[in-house]
N, C-alpha and C positions, 0 to 999 in steps of 0.2 A: 489576417484579420486586421485591418487598418482601422484608423479613427473613423471614417465615413462608415465602414461597415458596422462597426460597434453602435453607432449612434442611430443609424438608419434601419439596420436589421434587427437590432437588439434594443428597443427604446427604453428599457428598463434599466440600461447601463450608463453609469457615469464614466467619462474617461479623463484621465489625467497622466498625460505622458511626461510631465516633468519630474516626476518621481519614480521614473523606470516602470510605472504601473499602468497596463492598458485599459483596465476597466474593472468595476465592482458590479457585480450582477445578483439581484436578489434570488435566493432559491428556496428560502423556507425558514422555519423556526430552528435555531440551534444546530446549524450544520456542523458536522464533526468530520468524517471520514470522506476522501473523495479517491475514486479510481478513474483511469482513462483508458478507452479503447481507440487508440490512434487510428487503425484502419477504417473503423466504420464511423469516425469522427465523433465519438460520444463521451461525454463525462458523467459519472454516476455519483451522487452525493447523498449521505445518510443524514436526515434531518432529525436530530434527537428529540427535540421538543415537538416536532410537528408528527411524530410517529409514521415517517414516510421516507421512500427513497425516490429522489428526483432525477430524472435523466435529462441532459442538456446537449444541444448540438453545439460543438465546439467552434464550429466556423462563423455561426450566427449569434453565438452566446445567447440562446433561447432555450426555454424548456421544450421538451418533446413529449414527456409523460411524468406523472406522479403517481406512485403506487403506495398504497398503505401497507404497513408491515406490523409488526409488534410494538410494545411500548419501548420508547427510548433506544432506537437503533443507533449505536455508536460506531462500530466499525462496519466496513463492507468490502468484499472482494468480488473479483470477477474471474470466472472460469472460462477462459476463451475457447477450448475445445466444445463445450457445451453451450456456451453464450448464456451461462446462467450467473446471476448475482446472488451472492449470500450476505445477508445482514444479520448481526448478533443483536438481539433485541434484549437489553439488559434487564428491564422491569418485567419481562415476560417470560424470561428463562427459556427462550427459543432462539432458533436460527431460521430465519424465512429465506426461501428460494424463489427468485424472480426469474421470469424471461427477460433477458436483457434488451430483446428487440421491442417488445410490448409492454413489459411491466406486468404482465400476468403472473399471478402467484402459482407456483408449482408445487410447494411443499411447505409446511412448517414443522420443524423437527425440534424436540424437547431435548434440552442439554442440562448442563448444571445450573447453579444458582448465580445469578445476575453475570451473564457472560458479557464481558466489556472488551474482549480483544478477539481477533481472528487471524489465522495464519493460513496460508495456501501453499499446497504442495502439488503443482500440476504434473510432476512426474510420477508421484506416487498415487495421484488422482485422489488426493484427501484435502479436506478442509479442516482446520482445528480451532475449537472454541475455547477461549481462556476464561473459566468460571471464577469470578473474584471471589465471591463469599464461600465456595466450596474449597478453593485451592487446587483445582484440578484442571485438566485438559481434556476436552471432549474431541475425539476423532470421528470425521463424517466422511463416507465414501462419497466422492462428488459425482460419481455416475449413479449409483443406485439409491443416493440420498437417504442412507441411513447410517445410525451410529455403529462403529465398529470396534470401539476400545475407549478407555480412559486413561489418561497419564495423571500420576499424583505428581502435584507441584507443591507450592506453598500458598500462604494466605495473601490474597490480592492477585491472584494469577489474571493476567489480562493479555496484554499484547504479545504476539507471537511472530517471530521471524524463522524463515525456513532456509537452510542451506542445502539444496537438492543434491549437489554434487557430493558433499560429505553424508548426506543422509542424516541431517540432524535438525532439530527443532530447539528454539529458544523461546523460553516463556518468561515474561517480566512479572515478578511478584511485587506488587506495590507496598503492600504491607510488610511483608517481610524483608524488603530490601535486597533482594537476591534475584537471579536468573536460574531457572531450571533448564539444564540441557536434556534433551531426550532424543532416543533412536526413532526416526519417523516411520520405520518399517515395523519394529518389534514393539513399539510404543513404551519402551523400558527406559525410566529415568537413568541418566548416566552421571551426572554430578550436579552441584550447585555452585554457582559463582556469586560471591558477595559483592554487592554494588552499593552505591550511596542510597539513602532512604528515598523512598516514591518513584521507583522507576516507572514511567509511564508508557514508553514507547521503545521498542527494539528494532533494529534494522541491520539485516546482513549484507555485507558487500564482499562476496566471494573474490573478487577481482582485486581487492585490497587485502583479502585474509582477515577482515575486520568484523566484528559485532560493535554497533553503536547503541548505547544505552542512554536515552534521556532521562535524567533524574530531576523531576520537577520540583522537589523541595530544596534542592541545593543550586539549581540553575546551572547544571553541569552536563556534559556529553561524555560518558566513559568509553574508551576503547578497549575492547577485548579481543584477544586473537581468536580466530575461529578454530584453530587447530587445538584439539583437546589436550594436548601435551602443555599447552600455556594454561588456559583456564583461570587467568587472573586479570585483574585490570591493569592495562598497560599504561594508561595516563587519562588524564581528564582534561576537557577544554572547557573553559567558562563561556557562558553565554549570558542572555538576559533572563529576565524573571519567568519561572514557570514553563520550561520547555516540555510541550506534551505530544509534539507530532514531528515527524522526519520522513525524508525521502531522499534516496542517494542518487547521484549521477556518476557511476563509475567511469564512464568515457571521459567526462570532464573533470574527475577529481574533486567533486564538490558534494558536500552534504548540506540539505537544507533543513533548518530547524525552526519550527513554529513556538515562539515564546508568548504563551497564552496571557501573561501577566503584563506584557508590554506592548502588545499589539504590533510585533516585528517578527521578521524572519531573519534568522541569522545564516550567513552563508559562511561554511567552513571549507578551508583548503585540506582535504583529507592527507595529502602526502606530508604537508607542513605540520599539520595538527593544530590549526589555529583558525581564529575567526577573521575573515577579511573585511566583511562589512555587513550592514543590516538594511533591510527593506521595510519601510512603514507599509502596513496593510490594514486591514480592518480591526474591529475589536474582538479580543479573545480568539486568536487564530488557534484551530484545533490540529489540523493536518494538511499534507500537501501532496501533490503528485505531479509529474511530468508528461508534457505532451512532446513527444519527440519530432513530430511532424513540423510543428511550427516553432520549436524550440522555447516552449512557454511553461512556466510554473504555474501551478493552479493551487490556491490557498483558501480554504474554508475558513469563514470567521464566525464562530459560534455567537458572540455577542452582537454582530451587525447583521446577521441573517443573510451573508453574501458569501460570493465566490470571487476572489480577486485574481486577475490574469495578470502575471509579470512576464515581460518580455526580456528573456534571458541574454541575449546577444548584448544587451545595453549595458550588462553588469559586468564590472572589472573582475578579473579572475585569471586562471590558466588558459592558455590557448590549447583548443581541443583540436585533435587531428582531423583532417579532411577524411571522409568516408563516403562511400556510394550511397545514394539516398534509399536504396533498397535495404541496406544493412540494418538489421534490427526489425524489419517488418515481418508481419506473420506470413508463413508460407502459404501460397494458394492450395486450396483442396484439389486433390486428384486421385485417381484410383487405376491401377495398372495390374496385369497378371504378371506373377513372377517367373522364373525360369524352371522352378521345380513343380511341374505339376499344373501350372497355370493357375495356382491360387491367386485370388484377387487381393491385392495389398491396397491400403489407404494410407493417405498423409496423416490421419489420426492416430495411428500407431505410433507416429514418432512427434506428436503434438508436444512443443515447448521443451523438446530434448536436443541435445548437441549430436550431430551425426555427419559422415562425409559421404557425398554423392560422387560416384565414379562414372563419369561418361566416357564410353568406348564405342568403337565401331566393331560390328559383329563379323565383317567379310574377311 
């Protein structure tokens, strides 16, 4: 997506390459969460004050569809195996399920009071809603679209991160200044980790063995070991005012932090545990996501009603190892009979899991 494409094919976008920013595209009122489907070249944005989810074509930076949901959708997650979007509608006490291709509403699921956060566990086939006013986490079956249980957390339960390898969920409790760790299979709370007041977002980085916690009231990012034998804050990294959103790039060793009160994104070197530089984006940035195909960072700006595209290769930072372009891409769908009775096996059985394929000759 070069400057000519952004201007000609997405006329609503303004382009400013001098600040390492590719463009600012209007998406709606109060955009908060954003998720990316790199294979189908789509981004999905929850517009909290517009009570809608908006789909954009990533290559043209142009809207594809806009779907009404409940009141004040804040987070949104994408379940790739079913191509379903889940938005938590805070003021409706519901989770709305949409078809990612068309925006058609598939279900509306009642959860707890003021769900302000979502977590996604594709391996366990679950979506978790953090209910702020109830201090609980509602577990939803991603295939059957029904509630399967509730996890007791603490007051202000919101953002949820999942470490599928360890079978752990981490819920940030804003008012309590804590993180509840729970078992994603049994839905049993395991322990509580005390953090700074006002934790707004949690992100798990299994590759680094770290949980990152954004404390909006203190302007810090806490690092907590994912191993339960640790369970306490390792250290804190200062950023700018009111960090509320984050996303991690494990391959590049970076963490991107949206500083709502400063209109910037802090870039952190996760190995060194320090901020390397900042990117000026729009007003009140809410959250961010990565498009690995074009190496672009997408940032929602709740105060500007825009989505900012940041070209990452222009940013200084650690050198990323060269990888094949197919690494990290979704597995193409297929169905083949197995060697035991000819039972038909499909690629959905292993969706978003790690496995080894052994190719061999049968002669």
